[in-house]
N, C-alpha and C positions, 0 to 999 in steps of 0.2 A: 671204862668210863673215866672222866676227868673230875677230880675233886675240886669243888669251887669253895663256897662258904656255907656249910650246913647242908649241902646237897651235891649230887654228882650229875654230870651231863654226858651224853654219848660223845665220844671222841669224833665220830664221823656221822654223816647223814644216814638216815635209815635206809637199809635194804630189807627185804622181807623173805621169809621162808614159810613153808607150810608148818603150822604149829604142831601137828601130829607127827609128821615124818621128818621134818627138818630139811626137806628138799626146797631149793631156791624157786621163788616165783619171779615172773618177768617184771622188770622195772618199767617196761613200756606199756603196760596195761594196768588198770586198777586191780589190786589183789583181792578181787571178790568175784565169785562165779557169775552172778547176774550182770555185773558191770562189764566183765570181760565179754560175755555173750553179746551185749549191746554194742560194744566197740567193734567187735568183729563183724556183726551184722551190718552196721552202718558203713564202716570203712572199707570193707571188701568191695562195696559198691561205689562209695564216694571217691576213693583214691583214683579211680579211672575216669572221673568226671571233671576234676578240677586241676588247675595248674598246667604248666607246659608239658609237652609230650615226655620229656625226660623225667620229670617228677612223677607223672602218672605211671611210669614204668617201674618205680621203686616199690618193691613188695613190702607187705606188712611184716614186722618182725615175728619170728616163730615163737610159739608158746612152748614152755616146758611141758613134758608129757603129763605131769600131774594136773595141769590146768585145762587140758582138753579131754582127759580121761575121767576126771572126778568133778563132782559138783558140790563137795562138802569141805573143801579146803578153807582154812582160816589163817590169816597172816599173823606171823610173829616177827617183831622187829629185831634186827641184829645190827651191829655197828662194826664195820670192818673196812680196812683200806683197800684201794685198788679195784673197786667194783662200781658199776653204774648205780647211782642211788635211785630209790623208788620214787618215781613221779606218779601223777594221776591219783593222788590221795585226797579223799575228803577228810575233814577233821575227825568225823566219828569213826572212820576206819583206822586212822592213825592212832586214836585212843585204844581201839581194840588191839592193834599190833603191839603197842607199848605194854598194855595190861598183860598180854600173853607172854611177854618177856619179864614180867615181874616189876615193871616200871610204870611210868605215867608220862603224859605230855607235860612239858615245862609250863610254869606260869610265865607271864610276860616279864615280870621283874627278874625271875631266875634266868630266863633266856638272855635278856639284855645284859645282865651282870656277867654271865658267862662269856658272851660275845666280846665285851669290853676288855676282858682279861684282868689280871691282878693290878695292872697299871691304870685301869679305868679309862681307856682311850675310846674315842668315837669309832675307830676302825680297828680291826684285829691287829693291824701292823703299825698304827700310829694315830696322830691327831688329825691328819689331813688326807683327803682323798688322793690316791695314787692309781692312775689308770693301769690296769693289768695286775695289780697286787692281789686282788680277789677276782673271781670269775663273774663279773657283773658289768653292766653297761656295754655289752658287746653290740656291735653295730649292724649285725645281721639278725633278722627275726626269722626263725625257722618256718613259720607259716607263710611269710612273704615268698620264701623260696619254693615251698611245696605247693602253695595254693594261689600264689600271686596276690595275696591279700593277708595282711598281718592280723586282721580282726576275725578271721574265719577259721573254723575247723580245729579248735584247740584240744579236741579229744583224739585227733589223729595219732595212732600209735607210733608213727614214723618220726614225729617232730624232734625227739631227743636223739635221733640218729644223725642229724644234720651237722656238718662241719663247715668251717669258713674256707676262704680261698687258699689258706695256708695248710689246710687239712687238719686244723686244730678243732676237735669236737666242741660244739657249743656247750653241751653238757659234759663236764669232765668227770673222770673217775674220782671216787672219794679220796681226799688227801692229795690229789695230783697237783693242786696249786699250793706249793710249799710255803709261799709267802703269806698265805691267808690263814695265819695261825693265831688263835686267841690263847695267849700264853698264861699258864697257871703253874708257877714254879718251873720244874723241869718238864712238865707235861703241857699239852695244848689240845684244844678242840679246833678242828679244821672246817673251813668253808661255811662259817656261820654268816658270812656275807657272800652273796652270790651262789652260783650253781643252781640251787633250788630255793624257792620260798619255803619257809618252815612254819607249819601250824603250831600254835600255842593253845593252852587250855583257856580259851575265852568263850563264854557261852554264846556270844553273838557271832563268833567267827572272826579270827584274825590270823594273818601270817606275817612273818618278819624276815628281814635280812635281804630281800630282793633275789630274783633269779637272774640267770646269765644275761638275758636280753632286757631286763628292766632298766629304764633310764633313771637311775637313782644314784646320788652321791651322799646319801644319808647314813650309810654304813650300818652300825648296830641299831640306829634309830629308824631305819626303814620299816614302815608298817603299812599293811593294807587291811582295812577292816570293813570292806563293803560287801563281802560275800558271806552267805550263810554257811553253817558247818557242813552242809551237804555238798557244797561246791567242790569241784576238782577239775583240773586240767593238767596238761603236760608239765607245768611249772611248779606244782604244789607237792611238797614233800614234808618231812618232819624229822625230828630226832627226839629221844626220850630223856627224861630226868628220873632221879630216884633220891629219896632221902638218905643222908649218910647214916 
């Protein structure tokens, strides 16, 4: 974790493991047995009904063994570089994952302060928006490619597997966008703008930072507060905080 001012924040976006065994859970499905079953039941059928023929032929991502052989796994948040971050997170489940790691969801003030870095900038890298410095405002929407409609099918487990014409994944591995660093002394938190939206501890439900295809130039001030805490889709992730 990165030390901020009176609290610490995860250096990287959340990925999840089973709390009991420590085995990784899939970042392409919600880390909850009933929600996984719902996604598989729906998209095993839907993926062959929508989009162009090439898109319909793209298989669903495979589940780790623990997620198809057990129905009692519970997520625990971990923070590590070079992995696909956990999407498909509702806020309540992000809270569970943080609690199982001995942490908690960040408050809005904590999250924004951490994102701004010690210099208090609007963006992790500076005062003004720089296209490409964080993984945000990408011009390809994954649902438009898979479903021929950006407004449809946001629970499709394949969405975060999409790459652009240059074969650059729309959702990048944690820490892969080196310029998107919220600097704190010699340490930094990565991807607080872009990659995935991140839930905060707001009782009405809010996530911050913007995900890779969100058309925002608001940086650390990007906020969406129109969804309940039960909402999730491919773009919703989180990271945890902890008191110092």
